C-alpha positions in Angstrom: 0.0 0.0 0.0 1.3 3.4 -0.9 0.5 6.5 1.2 0.4 9.6 -0.9 0.3 12.9 1.1 -0.9 15.9 -0.8 -0.7 19.6 0.2 -4.5 20.1 0.4 -7.7 18.2 -0.1 -8.4 19.4 -3.6 -5.0 18.1 -4.8 -5.6 14.8 -3.1 -9.0 14.6 -4.9 -7.3 15.3 -8.2 -4.7 12.6 -7.6 -7.4 10.1 -6.6 -9.4 10.9 -9.7 -6.4 10.4 -11.9 -5.9 7.0 -10.3 -9.6 6.1 -10.4 -10.0 6.0 -6.7 -13.3 6.9 -5.0 -13.1 5.4 -1.5 -13.5 8.6 0.5 -12.9 8.2 4.3 -12.5 10.6 7.1 -9.3 12.5 6.3 -8.2 10.3 3.4 -9.1 8.4 0.3 -8.5 4.7 -0.2 -8.5 2.3 -3.1 -6.4 0.5 -5.7 -3.4 0.0 -3.3 -3.3 3.7 -2.4 -4.1 5.8 0.6 -4.3 9.4 -0.3 -4.3 12.0 2.4 -3.6 15.7 2.7 -2.1 18.4 4.8 -4.0 21.7 5.3 -1.0 24.1 5.2 1.8 23.3 7.6 0.6 20.7 10.2 3.7 21.1 12.3 5.8 24.1 13.2 8.8 25.0 15.3 8.0 25.2 19.0 7.8 28.6 20.6 11.0 29.8 22.3 9.5 29.2 25.8 9.6 25.5 25.0 13.3 25.6 25.5 13.2 27.2 28.9 11.3 29.8 30.9 14.1 32.3 30.4 13.0 32.6 26.8 9.3 33.3 27.5 10.1 37.0 27.4 12.6 37.8 24.7 15.8 39.7 25.7 18.5 40.8 23.3 21.3 39.2 25.3 19.6 35.7 25.1 19.7 35.8 21.3 20.3 33.8 19.2 18.5 30.8 20.6 20.3 27.8 19.2 19.0 24.6 20.8 20.9 21.4 20.5 17.7 19.6 19.4 14.9 21.5 17.8 11.4 21.0 19.1 8.2 20.9 17.1 4.5 21.5 17.8 1.4 20.4 16.0 -0.7 23.4 14.9 -3.7 23.3 17.3 -6.2 23.7 14.5 -4.8 20.8 12.5 -4.4 18.2 15.2 -7.1 15.9 13.8 -5.5 15.7 10.3 -2.0 15.3 11.8 -3.3 12.3 13.8 -4.9 10.8 10.7 -1.7 11.0 8.7 0.3 9.7 11.6 -2.0 6.7 11.9 -1.9 6.0 8.2 1.9 6.2 8.2 2.0 3.5 11.0 -0.4 1.1 9.3 1.2 -2.3 8.9 0.2 -2.4 5.2 1.9 0.9 4.2 5.2 0.2 2.5 5.8 3.6 0.8 5.1 7.2 1.6 5.0 9.6 -1.4 5.3 13.3 -0.7 3.0 15.0 -3.2 3.3 18.5 -1.5 4.9 21.6 -3.0 8.5 22.4 -2.2 7.6 24.9 0.6 
């Protein structure tokens, strides 16, 4: 099973139509050996500076630049459901490939 992740629902629908797939589910389309899902803009973003320590909650010039050893990420609160859908699809036992069909941004 191939998981194709598109940038937005309309692109996912176009890809599904080109492949002749009509199995619409909640957050994805399934059929013909494909799972096609979509992002809605950026699902994940860099965490706010305060995630690296309380000292960064209020910005001060002398604490810049903030260069953590390991970057932290946060799921956009309005997009949590779609993030969860894609994460579950990626972890399905029958998924052998993930295709990024998003734009370069």
